A tleap script that builds the chain and sets N, CA, C and O, in Angstrom:
source leaprc.protein.ff14SB
mol = sequence {
  NMET GLU LYS PHE ASP VAL ILE VAL VAL GLY
  GLY GLY PRO ALA GLY LEU GLY ALA ALA ILE
  HIE ALA ALA ARG PHE GLY ALA LYS THR LEU
  LEU LEU ASP GLU ASN GLU ARG PRO GLY GLY
  GLN LEU PHE LYS GLN ILE HIE LYS PHE PHE
  GLY SER LYS GLU HIE TYR ALA GLY THR ARG
  GLY PHE ASN ILE GLY GLU ASN LEU LEU GLN
  GLU ALA ALA GLU LEU ASN VAL ASN PHE LYS
  LEU ASN THR LYS VAL TRP GLY VAL PHE PRO
  ASN GLY VAL VAL THR ALA TYR SER GLU ASN
  LYS SER LEU LYS PHE THR GLY ARG MET ILE
  ILE LEU ALA THR GLY ALA SER GLU ASN VAL
  LEU SER PHE PRO GLY SER THR LEU PRO GLY
  VAL ILE THR ALA GLY ALA ALA GLN THR MET
  CVAL
}
set mol.1.N position { 21.560 -6.113 8.585 }
set mol.1.CA position { 20.334 -5.233 8.477 }
set mol.1.C position { 20.505 -4.176 7.378 }
set mol.1.O position { 21.487 -3.441 7.273 }
set mol.2.N position { 19.443 -4.186 6.578 }
set mol.2.CA position { 19.597 -3.311 5.412 }
set mol.2.C position { 19.123 -2.011 6.016 }
set mol.2.O position { 18.356 -1.922 6.975 }
set mol.3.N position { 19.703 -0.943 5.298 }
set mol.3.CA position { 19.525 0.504 5.662 }
set mol.3.C position { 18.913 1.047 4.497 }
set mol.3.O position { 19.096 0.586 3.370 }
set mol.4.N position { 18.005 2.270 4.827 }
set mol.4.CA position { 17.057 2.965 3.834 }
set mol.4.C position { 17.111 4.250 4.348 }
set mol.4.O position { 17.300 4.332 5.561 }
set mol.5.N position { 16.985 5.316 3.685 }
set mol.5.CA position { 16.747 6.628 4.015 }
set mol.5.C position { 15.230 6.698 4.397 }
set mol.5.O position { 14.899 7.350 5.387 }
set mol.6.N position { 14.403 6.115 3.719 }
set mol.6.CA position { 12.928 6.082 3.956 }
set mol.6.C position { 12.385 4.615 3.916 }
set mol.6.O position { 12.687 3.860 2.992 }
set mol.7.N position { 11.585 4.242 4.934 }
set mol.7.CA position { 10.804 3.007 4.920 }
set mol.7.C position { 9.381 3.480 4.940 }
set mol.7.O position { 9.025 4.264 5.820 }
set mol.8.N position { 8.611 3.084 4.097 }
set mol.8.CA position { 6.996 3.284 4.106 }
set mol.8.C position { 6.529 1.916 4.206 }
set mol.8.O position { 6.938 0.950 3.561 }
set mol.9.N position { 5.504 1.951 5.208 }
set mol.9.CA position { 4.824 0.840 5.725 }
set mol.9.C position { 3.413 0.830 5.202 }
set mol.9.O position { 2.582 1.404 5.908 }
set mol.10.N position { 3.024 0.301 4.141 }
set mol.10.CA position { 1.651 0.366 3.600 }
set mol.10.C position { 1.948 0.804 2.085 }
set mol.10.O position { 2.509 1.836 1.715 }
set mol.11.N position { 1.390 -0.325 1.235 }
set mol.11.CA position { 1.489 -0.030 -0.256 }
set mol.11.C position { 0.276 0.441 -0.918 }
set mol.11.O position { 0.201 0.394 -2.146 }
set mol.12.N position { -0.652 0.879 -0.220 }
set mol.12.CA position { -1.860 1.605 -1.001 }
set mol.12.C position { -1.573 2.904 -1.650 }
set mol.12.O position { -0.421 3.286 -1.851 }
set mol.13.N position { -2.647 3.594 -1.982 }
set mol.13.CA position { -2.349 4.827 -2.580 }
set mol.13.C position { -1.567 5.902 -1.775 }
set mol.13.O position { -0.831 6.691 -2.367 }
set mol.14.N position { -1.700 5.929 -0.628 }
set mol.14.CA position { -0.760 7.002 0.087 }
set mol.14.C position { 0.614 6.492 0.204 }
set mol.14.O position { 1.569 7.230 -0.040 }
set mol.15.N position { 0.787 5.081 0.622 }
set mol.15.CA position { 2.164 4.569 0.660 }
set mol.15.C position { 2.879 4.735 -0.634 }
set mol.15.O position { 4.043 5.134 -0.671 }
set mol.16.N position { 2.159 4.418 -1.744 }
set mol.16.CA position { 2.922 4.454 -3.151 }
set mol.16.C position { 3.280 6.007 -3.356 }
set mol.16.O position { 4.355 6.347 -3.851 }
set mol.17.N position { 2.508 6.732 -3.028 }
set mol.17.CA position { 2.821 8.209 -3.120 }
set mol.17.C position { 4.000 8.766 -2.535 }
set mol.17.O position { 4.854 9.429 -3.123 }
set mol.18.N position { 3.972 8.396 -1.152 }
set mol.18.CA position { 5.094 8.682 -0.313 }
set mol.18.C position { 6.251 8.123 -0.815 }
set mol.18.O position { 7.248 8.822 -0.996 }
set mol.19.N position { 6.232 6.973 -1.052 }
set mol.19.CA position { 7.602 6.367 -1.716 }
set mol.19.C position { 8.005 6.960 -3.020 }
set mol.19.O position { 9.198 7.186 -3.220 }
set mol.20.N position { 7.177 7.210 -3.854 }
set mol.20.CA position { 7.502 7.917 -5.114 }
set mol.20.C position { 7.983 9.232 -4.791 }
set mol.20.O position { 8.965 9.647 -5.407 }
set mol.21.N position { 7.486 9.884 -3.996 }
set mol.21.CA position { 7.910 11.298 -3.658 }
set mol.21.C position { 9.063 11.161 -3.121 }
set mol.21.O position { 9.897 11.886 -3.663 }
set mol.22.N position { 9.619 10.292 -1.955 }
set mol.22.CA position { 11.015 10.269 -1.446 }
set mol.22.C position { 11.968 9.773 -2.388 }
set mol.22.O position { 13.154 10.079 -2.267 }
set mol.23.N position { 11.566 9.037 -3.314 }
set mol.23.CA position { 12.321 8.521 -4.595 }
set mol.23.C position { 12.835 9.583 -5.389 }
set mol.23.O position { 14.022 9.694 -5.696 }
set mol.24.N position { 11.949 10.342 -5.708 }
set mol.24.CA position { 12.067 11.540 -6.760 }
set mol.24.C position { 13.253 12.439 -6.212 }
set mol.24.O position { 14.064 12.955 -6.982 }
set mol.25.N position { 13.317 12.630 -4.549 }
set mol.25.CA position { 14.453 13.411 -4.230 }
set mol.25.C position { 15.554 12.458 -3.765 }
set mol.25.O position { 16.269 12.754 -2.807 }
set mol.26.N position { 15.673 11.463 -4.354 }
set mol.26.CA position { 16.811 10.652 -4.472 }
set mol.26.C position { 16.942 9.902 -3.023 }
set mol.26.O position { 18.060 9.623 -2.591 }
set mol.27.N position { 15.964 9.641 -2.420 }
set mol.27.CA position { 15.915 8.890 -1.086 }
set mol.27.C position { 15.895 7.384 -1.363 }
set mol.27.O position { 15.067 6.942 -2.160 }
set mol.28.N position { 16.849 6.493 -0.686 }
set mol.28.CA position { 16.791 5.053 -0.792 }
set mol.28.C position { 15.712 4.726 -0.119 }
set mol.28.O position { 15.564 5.031 1.064 }
set mol.29.N position { 14.710 3.965 -0.923 }
set mol.29.CA position { 13.323 3.948 -0.208 }
set mol.29.C position { 13.020 2.492 -0.412 }
set mol.29.O position { 13.334 1.899 -1.444 }
set mol.30.N position { 12.325 1.866 0.721 }
set mol.30.CA position { 11.596 0.515 0.902 }
set mol.30.C position { 10.264 0.735 1.208 }
set mol.30.O position { 9.937 1.518 2.100 }
set mol.31.N position { 9.373 0.038 0.466 }
set mol.31.CA position { 8.063 -0.032 0.809 }
set mol.31.C position { 7.733 -1.357 1.170 }
set mol.31.O position { 7.985 -2.278 0.393 }
set mol.32.N position { 7.120 -1.583 2.420 }
set mol.32.CA position { 6.657 -2.741 2.811 }
set mol.32.C position { 5.064 -3.113 2.832 }
set mol.32.O position { 4.353 -2.219 3.293 }
set mol.33.N position { 4.505 -4.115 2.467 }
set mol.33.CA position { 3.166 -4.317 2.394 }
set mol.33.C position { 2.883 -5.650 2.556 }
set mol.33.O position { 3.732 -6.450 2.164 }
set mol.34.N position { 1.722 -6.116 3.122 }
set mol.34.CA position { 1.366 -7.318 3.377 }
set mol.34.C position { 0.677 -8.118 2.383 }
set mol.34.O position { 0.382 -9.295 2.588 }
set mol.35.N position { 0.425 -7.523 1.352 }
set mol.35.CA position { -0.291 -7.988 0.153 }
set mol.35.C position { 0.867 -8.363 -0.959 }
set mol.35.O position { 1.991 -7.870 -1.049 }
set mol.36.N position { 0.258 -9.386 -1.780 }
set mol.36.CA position { 1.032 -9.682 -2.971 }
set mol.36.C position { 1.341 -8.502 -4.087 }
set mol.36.O position { 2.198 -8.605 -4.964 }
set mol.37.N position { 0.653 -7.592 -3.926 }
set mol.37.CA position { 0.829 -6.524 -4.988 }
set mol.37.C position { 0.333 -5.086 -4.362 }
set mol.37.O position { -0.717 -4.873 -3.757 }
set mol.38.N position { 1.146 -4.373 -4.607 }
set mol.38.CA position { 0.927 -2.864 -3.930 }
set mol.38.C position { -0.072 -2.279 -4.657 }
set mol.38.O position { -0.288 -2.685 -5.799 }
set mol.39.N position { -0.864 -1.187 -4.076 }
set mol.39.CA position { -1.739 -0.459 -4.959 }
set mol.39.C position { -3.230 -0.398 -4.197 }
set mol.39.O position { -4.155 0.351 -4.512 }
set mol.40.N position { -3.223 -1.361 -3.135 }
set mol.40.CA position { -4.343 -1.205 -2.344 }
set mol.40.C position { -5.884 -1.162 -3.033 }
set mol.40.O position { -6.179 -1.920 -3.957 }
set mol.41.N position { -6.766 -0.246 -2.505 }
set mol.41.CA position { -7.848 0.049 -2.880 }
set mol.41.C position { -8.102 0.608 -4.542 }
set mol.41.O position { -9.161 0.508 -5.161 }
set mol.42.N position { -6.920 1.165 -5.006 }
set mol.42.CA position { -6.948 1.402 -6.418 }
set mol.42.C position { -7.413 0.431 -7.259 }
set mol.42.O position { -8.293 0.666 -8.086 }
set mol.43.N position { -6.823 -0.796 -7.101 }
set mol.43.CA position { -7.245 -1.943 -7.924 }
set mol.43.C position { -8.619 -2.517 -7.555 }
set mol.43.O position { -8.928 -3.592 -8.069 }
set mol.44.N position { -9.443 -1.936 -6.750 }
set mol.44.CA position { -10.808 -2.213 -6.508 }
set mol.44.C position { -11.691 -1.068 -7.244 }
set mol.44.O position { -12.922 -1.088 -7.241 }
set mol.45.N position { -11.016 -0.207 -7.788 }
set mol.45.CA position { -11.825 1.127 -8.299 }
set mol.45.C position { -11.999 0.941 -9.872 }
set mol.45.O position { -11.003 1.016 -10.591 }
set mol.46.N position { -13.098 0.732 -10.339 }
set mol.46.CA position { -13.307 0.553 -11.769 }
set mol.46.C position { -13.830 1.927 -12.321 }
set mol.46.O position { -13.663 2.188 -13.513 }
set mol.47.N position { -14.429 2.768 -11.519 }
set mol.47.CA position { -14.961 3.658 -12.257 }
set mol.47.C position { -13.870 5.009 -12.353 }
set mol.47.O position { -12.781 5.006 -11.780 }
set mol.48.N position { -14.326 6.032 -13.098 }
set mol.48.CA position { -13.411 6.901 -13.447 }
set mol.48.C position { -13.438 8.029 -12.262 }
set mol.48.O position { -14.486 8.295 -11.674 }
set mol.49.N position { -12.403 8.562 -12.013 }
set mol.49.CA position { -12.069 9.471 -10.869 }
set mol.49.C position { -12.681 10.807 -11.527 }
set mol.49.O position { -12.742 10.983 -12.744 }
set mol.50.N position { -13.151 11.778 -10.500 }
set mol.50.CA position { -13.524 13.232 -10.861 }
set mol.50.C position { -12.485 14.196 -10.362 }
set mol.50.O position { -11.487 13.827 -9.741 }
set mol.51.N position { -12.715 15.250 -10.611 }
set mol.51.CA position { -11.922 16.317 -9.941 }
set mol.51.C position { -10.945 17.023 -11.083 }
set mol.51.O position { -11.324 17.203 -12.241 }
set mol.52.N position { -9.587 17.410 -10.574 }
set mol.52.CA position { -8.696 17.879 -11.613 }
set mol.52.C position { -7.913 17.004 -12.350 }
set mol.52.O position { -7.781 15.848 -11.946 }
set mol.53.N position { -7.372 17.377 -13.369 }
set mol.53.CA position { -6.451 16.675 -14.133 }
set mol.53.C position { -5.200 15.958 -13.444 }
set mol.53.O position { -4.705 14.851 -13.661 }
set mol.54.N position { -4.819 17.080 -12.436 }
set mol.54.CA position { -3.471 16.613 -11.404 }
set mol.54.C position { -3.983 15.615 -10.599 }
set mol.54.O position { -3.116 14.913 -10.078 }
set mol.55.N position { -5.136 15.338 -10.337 }
set mol.55.CA position { -5.733 14.362 -9.425 }
set mol.55.C position { -6.184 13.230 -10.126 }
set mol.55.O position { -6.792 12.369 -9.489 }
set mol.56.N position { -5.984 13.082 -11.356 }
set mol.56.CA position { -6.300 11.960 -12.344 }
set mol.56.C position { -7.659 11.805 -12.593 }
set mol.56.O position { -8.210 10.706 -12.534 }
set mol.57.N position { -8.308 12.979 -12.906 }
set mol.57.CA position { -9.743 13.096 -13.395 }
set mol.57.C position { -9.798 12.326 -14.825 }
set mol.57.O position { -8.996 12.368 -15.759 }
set mol.58.N position { -10.905 11.674 -14.693 }
set mol.58.CA position { -11.332 10.716 -16.097 }
set mol.58.C position { -10.516 9.391 -16.087 }
set mol.58.O position { -10.559 8.623 -17.048 }
set mol.59.N position { -9.688 9.117 -14.849 }
set mol.59.CA position { -8.793 7.896 -14.996 }
set mol.59.C position { -9.487 6.758 -14.220 }
set mol.59.O position { -10.038 7.094 -13.172 }
set mol.60.N position { -9.529 5.728 -14.507 }
set mol.60.CA position { -10.033 4.527 -13.638 }
set mol.60.C position { -8.942 4.260 -12.529 }
set mol.60.O position { -7.753 4.487 -12.750 }
set mol.61.N position { -9.405 3.765 -11.320 }
set mol.61.CA position { -8.615 3.568 -10.232 }
set mol.61.C position { -7.375 2.572 -10.704 }
set mol.61.O position { -6.197 2.830 -10.458 }
set mol.62.N position { -7.779 1.512 -11.350 }
set mol.62.CA position { -6.911 0.494 -11.618 }
set mol.62.C position { -5.645 0.892 -12.518 }
set mol.62.O position { -4.493 0.478 -12.382 }
set mol.63.N position { -6.101 1.729 -13.401 }
set mol.63.CA position { -5.251 2.523 -14.438 }
set mol.63.C position { -4.114 3.432 -13.567 }
set mol.63.O position { -2.928 3.518 -13.885 }
set mol.64.N position { -4.714 4.061 -12.448 }
set mol.64.CA position { -3.875 4.933 -11.556 }
set mol.64.C position { -2.821 4.248 -11.123 }
set mol.64.O position { -1.650 4.614 -11.214 }
set mol.65.N position { -3.350 2.919 -10.493 }
set mol.65.CA position { -2.710 1.971 -9.753 }
set mol.65.C position { -1.238 1.529 -10.434 }
set mol.65.O position { -0.087 1.554 -9.998 }
set mol.66.N position { -1.760 1.161 -11.565 }
set mol.66.CA position { -0.657 0.735 -12.776 }
set mol.66.C position { 0.389 1.859 -12.950 }
set mol.66.O position { 1.587 1.594 -12.856 }
set mol.67.N position { -0.072 3.173 -13.216 }
set mol.67.CA position { 0.826 4.355 -13.420 }
set mol.67.C position { 1.790 4.355 -12.238 }
set mol.67.O position { 3.010 4.391 -12.400 }
set mol.68.N position { 1.168 4.311 -10.980 }
set mol.68.CA position { 2.071 4.541 -9.767 }
set mol.68.C position { 3.102 3.431 -9.694 }
set mol.68.O position { 4.220 3.683 -9.245 }
set mol.69.N position { 2.747 2.081 -10.159 }
set mol.69.CA position { 3.561 1.084 -9.811 }
set mol.69.C position { 4.705 1.347 -10.762 }
set mol.69.O position { 5.855 1.240 -10.336 }
set mol.70.N position { 4.470 1.692 -12.054 }
set mol.70.CA position { 5.466 1.813 -13.091 }
set mol.70.C position { 6.423 2.917 -12.647 }
set mol.70.O position { 7.641 2.780 -12.768 }
set mol.71.N position { 5.745 4.238 -12.025 }
set mol.71.CA position { 6.768 5.225 -11.559 }
set mol.71.C position { 7.554 4.747 -10.458 }
set mol.71.O position { 8.715 5.139 -10.341 }
set mol.72.N position { 7.052 3.947 -9.645 }
set mol.72.CA position { 7.854 3.623 -8.473 }
set mol.72.C position { 9.011 2.709 -9.042 }
set mol.72.O position { 10.138 2.842 -8.565 }
set mol.73.N position { 8.799 1.870 -9.955 }
set mol.73.CA position { 9.708 0.969 -10.575 }
set mol.73.C position { 10.724 1.727 -11.414 }
set mol.73.O position { 11.835 1.221 -11.571 }
set mol.74.N position { 10.423 2.946 -11.985 }
set mol.74.CA position { 11.475 3.626 -12.776 }
set mol.74.C position { 12.337 4.460 -11.631 }
set mol.74.O position { 13.533 4.693 -11.809 }
set mol.75.N position { 11.753 4.815 -10.648 }
set mol.75.CA position { 12.473 5.347 -9.568 }
set mol.75.C position { 13.387 4.661 -8.533 }
set mol.75.O position { 13.990 5.218 -7.614 }
set mol.76.N position { 13.380 3.151 -8.897 }
set mol.76.CA position { 13.988 2.344 -7.927 }
set mol.76.C position { 13.603 2.122 -6.556 }
set mol.76.O position { 14.406 1.821 -5.672 }
set mol.77.N position { 12.087 2.308 -6.354 }
set mol.77.CA position { 11.761 2.088 -5.139 }
set mol.77.C position { 11.798 0.601 -4.732 }
set mol.77.O position { 11.180 -0.209 -5.424 }
set mol.78.N position { 12.501 0.192 -3.628 }
set mol.78.CA position { 12.435 -1.296 -3.299 }
set mol.78.C position { 11.157 -1.725 -2.667 }
set mol.78.O position { 10.593 -1.040 -1.813 }
set mol.79.N position { 10.704 -2.877 -3.100 }
set mol.79.CA position { 9.341 -3.336 -2.567 }
set mol.79.C position { 9.657 -4.572 -1.713 }
set mol.79.O position { 10.571 -5.306 -2.090 }
set mol.80.N position { 9.084 -4.816 -0.770 }
set mol.80.CA position { 8.916 -6.269 -0.055 }
set mol.80.C position { 7.691 -6.364 0.319 }
set mol.80.O position { 7.170 -5.664 1.187 }
set mol.81.N position { 7.052 -7.410 -0.438 }
set mol.81.CA position { 5.759 -7.615 -0.404 }
set mol.81.C position { 5.544 -8.958 0.285 }
set mol.81.O position { 6.530 -9.672 0.467 }
set mol.82.N position { 4.162 -9.421 0.741 }
set mol.82.CA position { 3.750 -10.371 1.486 }
set mol.82.C position { 4.603 -10.480 2.724 }
set mol.82.O position { 5.126 -11.513 3.142 }
set mol.83.N position { 4.676 -9.236 3.274 }
set mol.83.CA position { 5.602 -8.910 4.498 }
set mol.83.C position { 4.644 -8.112 5.447 }
set mol.83.O position { 4.075 -7.104 5.028 }
set mol.84.N position { 4.454 -8.603 6.829 }
set mol.84.CA position { 3.697 -8.146 7.597 }
set mol.84.C position { 4.736 -7.435 8.701 }
set mol.84.O position { 5.591 -8.107 9.278 }
set mol.85.N position { 4.561 -5.966 8.934 }
set mol.85.CA position { 5.285 -5.314 9.862 }
set mol.85.C position { 4.810 -5.650 11.149 }
set mol.85.O position { 3.609 -5.884 11.284 }
set mol.86.N position { 5.591 -5.709 12.130 }
set mol.86.CA position { 4.809 -5.966 13.539 }
set mol.86.C position { 5.813 -5.210 14.495 }
set mol.86.O position { 5.758 -5.529 15.682 }
set mol.87.N position { 6.642 -4.332 14.152 }
set mol.87.CA position { 7.158 -3.415 15.205 }
set mol.87.C position { 7.806 -2.375 14.465 }
set mol.87.O position { 8.361 -2.604 13.391 }
set mol.88.N position { 7.752 -1.026 15.093 }
set mol.88.CA position { 8.588 0.089 14.665 }
set mol.88.C position { 9.280 0.504 15.998 }
set mol.88.O position { 8.602 0.677 17.011 }
set mol.89.N position { 10.660 0.665 15.993 }
set mol.89.CA position { 11.338 0.854 17.253 }
set mol.89.C position { 12.349 2.068 17.175 }
set mol.89.O position { 12.771 2.499 16.101 }
set mol.90.N position { 12.698 2.580 18.409 }
set mol.90.CA position { 13.553 3.661 18.287 }
set mol.90.C position { 14.828 3.519 17.317 }
set mol.90.O position { 15.284 2.432 16.962 }
set mol.91.N position { 15.287 4.648 16.977 }
set mol.91.CA position { 16.487 4.473 15.947 }
set mol.91.C position { 16.046 4.003 14.504 }
set mol.91.O position { 16.918 3.703 13.688 }
set mol.92.N position { 14.943 3.946 14.234 }
set mol.92.CA position { 14.351 3.728 13.079 }
set mol.92.C position { 14.302 2.176 12.704 }
set mol.92.O position { 14.253 1.694 11.572 }
set mol.93.N position { 14.321 1.660 13.662 }
set mol.93.CA position { 14.330 -0.066 13.372 }
set mol.93.C position { 12.904 -0.463 13.061 }
set mol.93.O position { 11.992 -0.117 13.812 }
set mol.94.N position { 12.684 -1.198 11.942 }
set mol.94.CA position { 11.398 -1.696 11.565 }
set mol.94.C position { 11.598 -3.317 11.455 }
set mol.94.O position { 12.385 -3.814 10.649 }
set mol.95.N position { 10.856 -4.027 12.291 }
set mol.95.CA position { 10.754 -5.476 12.059 }
set mol.95.C position { 9.571 -5.957 11.515 }
set mol.95.O position { 8.477 -5.433 11.726 }
set mol.96.N position { 9.773 -7.052 10.741 }
set mol.96.CA position { 8.730 -7.501 9.775 }
set mol.96.C position { 8.824 -9.111 9.759 }
set mol.96.O position { 9.800 -9.675 10.255 }
set mol.97.N position { 7.892 -9.735 9.237 }
set mol.97.CA position { 7.644 -11.244 9.148 }
set mol.97.C position { 7.442 -11.531 7.690 }
set mol.97.O position { 6.444 -11.026 7.174 }
set mol.98.N position { 8.160 -12.194 7.017 }
set mol.98.CA position { 7.892 -12.722 5.665 }
set mol.98.C position { 8.397 -14.039 5.346 }
set mol.98.O position { 9.494 -14.245 5.866 }
set mol.99.N position { 7.981 -14.919 4.711 }
set mol.99.CA position { 8.359 -16.320 4.389 }
set mol.99.C position { 9.040 -16.885 5.467 }
set mol.99.O position { 10.215 -17.241 5.382 }
set mol.100.N position { 8.274 -16.998 6.610 }
set mol.100.CA position { 8.606 -17.743 7.939 }
set mol.100.C position { 9.923 -17.507 8.585 }
set mol.100.O position { 10.568 -18.273 9.302 }
set mol.101.N position { 10.266 -15.979 8.090 }
set mol.101.CA position { 11.433 -15.533 8.863 }
set mol.101.C position { 11.151 -14.016 9.380 }
set mol.101.O position { 10.263 -13.288 8.936 }
set mol.102.N position { 12.005 -13.709 10.324 }
set mol.102.CA position { 11.930 -12.185 10.643 }
set mol.102.C position { 12.848 -11.577 10.059 }
set mol.102.O position { 13.930 -12.073 9.747 }
set mol.103.N position { 12.456 -10.330 9.842 }
set mol.103.CA position { 13.380 -9.277 8.995 }
set mol.103.C position { 13.484 -8.137 9.868 }
set mol.103.O position { 12.635 -7.889 10.725 }
set mol.104.N position { 14.598 -7.379 9.646 }
set mol.104.CA position { 14.990 -6.083 10.252 }
set mol.104.C position { 15.389 -5.087 9.496 }
set mol.104.O position { 16.399 -5.350 8.842 }
set mol.105.N position { 14.894 -3.899 9.338 }
set mol.105.CA position { 15.517 -2.834 8.506 }
set mol.105.C position { 15.676 -1.564 9.569 }
set mol.105.O position { 15.225 -1.420 10.706 }
set mol.106.N position { 16.452 -0.752 8.789 }
set mol.106.CA position { 16.634 0.668 9.414 }
set mol.106.C position { 16.309 1.778 8.427 }
set mol.106.O position { 16.625 1.713 7.239 }
set mol.107.N position { 15.636 2.842 8.999 }
set mol.107.CA position { 15.329 3.971 8.200 }
set mol.107.C position { 15.459 5.274 8.769 }
set mol.107.O position { 14.888 5.465 9.843 }
set mol.108.N position { 16.146 6.265 8.213 }
set mol.108.CA position { 16.286 7.539 8.595 }
set mol.108.C position { 14.828 8.194 9.040 }
set mol.108.O position { 14.674 8.933 10.012 }
set mol.109.N position { 13.884 7.804 8.204 }
set mol.109.CA position { 12.449 8.218 8.375 }
set mol.109.C position { 11.393 7.086 7.894 }
set mol.109.O position { 11.383 6.501 6.811 }
set mol.110.N position { 10.635 6.957 8.830 }
set mol.110.CA position { 9.534 6.006 8.837 }
set mol.110.C position { 8.129 6.428 8.370 }
set mol.110.O position { 7.555 7.222 9.115 }
set mol.111.N position { 7.598 6.101 7.461 }
set mol.111.CA position { 6.182 6.616 7.327 }
set mol.111.C position { 5.332 5.529 7.325 }
set mol.111.O position { 5.566 4.513 6.671 }
set mol.112.N position { 4.244 5.704 8.101 }
set mol.112.CA position { 3.115 4.790 8.295 }
set mol.112.C position { 2.034 5.124 7.576 }
set mol.112.O position { 1.311 6.050 7.944 }
set mol.113.N position { 1.762 4.349 6.358 }
set mol.113.CA position { 0.610 4.509 5.561 }
set mol.113.C position { -0.314 3.266 5.432 }
set mol.113.O position { -0.536 2.738 4.342 }
set mol.114.N position { -0.822 2.846 6.562 }
set mol.114.CA position { -1.441 1.499 6.692 }
set mol.114.C position { -2.750 1.473 6.249 }
set mol.114.O position { -3.351 0.442 6.553 }
set mol.115.N position { -3.366 2.290 5.627 }
set mol.115.CA position { -4.611 2.250 5.117 }
set mol.115.C position { -5.823 2.097 6.029 }
set mol.115.O position { -5.815 2.426 7.215 }
set mol.116.N position { -6.863 1.573 5.389 }
set mol.116.CA position { -8.182 1.498 5.862 }
set mol.116.C position { -8.778 0.043 5.818 }
set mol.116.O position { -8.410 -0.635 4.859 }
set mol.117.N position { -9.725 -0.591 6.800 }
set mol.117.CA position { -10.332 -1.726 6.374 }
set mol.117.C position { -11.794 -1.441 6.487 }
set mol.117.O position { -12.151 -0.414 7.064 }
set mol.118.N position { -12.640 -2.244 5.996 }
set mol.118.CA position { -14.190 -2.086 5.976 }
set mol.118.C position { -14.652 -2.276 7.610 }
set mol.118.O position { -14.130 -3.120 8.338 }
set mol.119.N position { -15.435 -1.593 7.934 }
set mol.119.CA position { -16.058 -1.691 9.216 }
set mol.119.C position { -17.410 -2.315 9.087 }
set mol.119.O position { -18.411 -1.649 8.821 }
set mol.120.N position { -17.420 -3.802 9.312 }
set mol.120.CA position { -18.475 -4.665 9.005 }
set mol.120.C position { -19.277 -4.477 10.083 }
set mol.120.O position { -18.733 -4.542 11.185 }
set mol.121.N position { -20.603 -4.229 10.019 }
set mol.121.CA position { -21.436 -4.474 10.996 }
set mol.121.C position { -22.436 -5.556 10.915 }
set mol.121.O position { -22.860 -5.927 9.821 }
set mol.122.N position { -22.857 -6.114 12.101 }
set mol.122.CA position { -23.657 -7.386 12.066 }
set mol.122.C position { -25.102 -6.631 11.992 }
set mol.122.O position { -25.412 -5.530 12.446 }
set mol.123.N position { -25.910 -7.612 11.249 }
set mol.123.CA position { -27.413 -7.174 10.902 }
set mol.123.C position { -28.095 -8.590 10.630 }
set mol.123.O position { -27.500 -9.542 10.125 }
set mol.124.N position { -29.368 -8.594 11.017 }
set mol.124.CA position { -29.842 -9.792 10.635 }
set mol.124.C position { -29.812 -10.266 9.183 }
set mol.124.O position { -30.192 -9.624 8.204 }
set mol.125.N position { -29.288 -11.522 9.208 }
set mol.125.CA position { -29.214 -12.103 7.870 }
set mol.125.C position { -27.609 -11.700 7.147 }
set mol.125.O position { -27.268 -11.989 6.000 }
set mol.126.N position { -26.862 -11.036 8.076 }
set mol.126.CA position { -25.473 -10.804 7.504 }
set mol.126.C position { -24.687 -12.145 7.372 }
set mol.126.O position { -23.677 -12.237 6.674 }
set mol.127.N position { -25.209 -13.167 8.079 }
set mol.127.CA position { -24.346 -14.366 7.980 }
set mol.127.C position { -24.714 -15.421 6.952 }
set mol.127.O position { -24.161 -16.519 6.885 }
set mol.128.N position { -25.812 -14.951 6.058 }
set mol.128.CA position { -26.365 -15.823 4.890 }
set mol.128.C position { -25.396 -15.869 3.764 }
set mol.128.O position { -24.703 -14.908 3.430 }
set mol.129.N position { -25.384 -17.088 3.171 }
set mol.129.CA position { -24.630 -17.239 1.922 }
set mol.129.C position { -25.119 -16.112 1.016 }
set mol.129.O position { -26.292 -15.738 1.027 }
set mol.130.N position { -24.089 -15.533 0.156 }
set mol.130.CA position { -24.265 -14.502 -0.766 }
set mol.130.C position { -24.312 -12.978 -0.125 }
set mol.130.O position { -24.253 -12.033 -0.912 }
set mol.131.N position { -24.397 -12.775 1.029 }
set mol.131.CA position { -24.394 -11.496 1.566 }
set mol.131.C position { -22.993 -10.914 1.623 }
set mol.131.O position { -22.096 -11.524 2.204 }
set mol.132.N position { -22.837 -10.017 1.170 }
set mol.132.CA position { -21.116 -9.512 1.234 }
set mol.132.C position { -21.210 -8.026 1.508 }
set mol.132.O position { -22.266 -7.394 1.489 }
set mol.133.N position { -20.002 -7.516 1.765 }
set mol.133.CA position { -19.826 -6.087 1.796 }
set mol.133.C position { -19.679 -5.363 0.510 }
set mol.133.O position { -19.609 -5.960 -0.565 }
set mol.134.N position { -19.639 -4.211 0.615 }
set mol.134.CA position { -19.453 -3.455 -0.896 }
set mol.134.C position { -17.877 -3.658 -1.117 }
set mol.134.O position { -17.577 -3.788 -2.304 }
set mol.135.N position { -16.861 -3.707 -0.250 }
set mol.135.CA position { -15.488 -3.954 -0.636 }
set mol.135.C position { -15.268 -5.287 -1.149 }
set mol.135.O position { -14.426 -5.521 -2.016 }
set mol.136.N position { -16.061 -6.221 -0.591 }
set mol.136.CA position { -15.957 -7.822 -1.096 }
set mol.136.C position { -16.371 -7.734 -2.796 }
set mol.136.O position { -15.722 -8.164 -3.750 }
set mol.137.N position { -17.599 -7.066 -2.788 }
set mol.137.CA position { -18.067 -6.876 -4.197 }
set mol.137.C position { -17.152 -6.341 -5.165 }
set mol.137.O position { -17.042 -6.837 -6.286 }
set mol.138.N position { -16.383 -5.186 -4.712 }
set mol.138.CA position { -15.473 -4.736 -5.670 }
set mol.138.C position { -14.168 -5.576 -5.922 }
set mol.138.O position { -13.523 -5.554 -6.970 }
set mol.139.N position { -13.876 -6.323 -4.796 }
set mol.139.CA position { -12.717 -7.073 -5.048 }
set mol.139.C position { -13.082 -8.096 -6.136 }
set mol.139.O position { -12.314 -8.305 -7.075 }
set mol.140.N position { -14.305 -8.759 -6.001 }
set mol.140.CA position { -14.778 -9.940 -6.947 }
set mol.140.C position { -14.865 -9.249 -8.320 }
set mol.140.O position { -14.541 -9.892 -9.318 }
set mol.141.N position { -15.282 -7.983 -8.427 }
set mol.141.CA position { -15.437 -7.485 -9.732 }
set mol.141.C position { -13.757 -7.398 -10.430 }
set mol.141.O position { -13.587 -6.990 -11.579 }
savepdb mol mol.pdb
quit
C-alpha cells in the first residue's frame, strides 16, 4: 500500500489547486481522478475569464487547465487517472478501482474535490435526437 502525505480525490480545478498547494509545501501528493485527463470543467471553457489577474482574468479555461497541469508536473504531483475511488476509511485509507483491479492508498490528509455534474431535468422533447445540455455542447466544442 503506497503512502502519501496528501491524497486528493478529484482532478478538476479545485482538486488540481489543492494538489498543487500541498506539493508546494513539500507534501508527497497523489491526485486520483476517474477521467483520462485531469482539469475537469476547465477544458470545456473556451471563453476568457474575468476578474483579477491573480484569478486568471483574460485567460481561457483550457489555457488555465494546461498551466495547472504543467505546474502540478513540475511539483511532482502523482496522478492516478481512469481511477474510481469507492471508499475512504479510518486511518487515511483510500480504496479505488482501476484497470480491473482494486487499489489501496494511505494518506495523512484526504481532500475530497469531487466536483459537480449537470442536473438534467426532463421536459417535453428532451429525448429527441439533437437535444443536448449546455455541458454536452461545451464538451463537443
